[in-house]
Phi, psi and omega in degrees: 000156179278149174303140176076001175251119191259342188239165172294325184290318178294327172296312169306313176296312184294325176303306186299328182280339183254325176219109187298132174300141168286151182283116182282150172257132181240131177236120175283116180260002184085157180061034169081010184254134179219152177237131179241128187215174178237158171296112182304328181287327173297318182296313184296320183297314175299320179295320177293325179278335179260337185244098183298331179293321178292316181302309180298322185291324188279320180297315182296321179291319174302324175295330180289306187302313186302342181286336175083000188301337182257357183301123179055047175247164173255130181279141185279337171206164185251118184243322184207183180315313178310329183275341177296141180297329181295311188296321192285332179254000180302127185302334185237349192271297190250002173291159180302141169302127176282152172312131186094347177258007182305329180266351175306148172255116183261121188232125176260150173217145172251125185254136179225129173244105188283117176060039168239136178256135187247000000 
């Protein structure tokens, strides 16, 4: 609890006033099971808007990728997402920026679903 906030409702109201909550999506799976999630794009947008360290890192990576130096190359070793063949051959992620794309922001994501069948 936050200092001066005595109930869960007050805590939620305080959080909504300082950092608006993302709208949850609820999927009822039956037999009392449900999945609650948020829109990943909304979460990324908020991170970029509210966290200057995240914003700086994402912009730096986007600028690196737009140079196209790793586009359609093979990595010697695999250390991070940049070394993966899918990222290096993705039609929008690591290819050189075309005219008009100089200000585009490229964001790469690895999605992981724990205990979810797709």
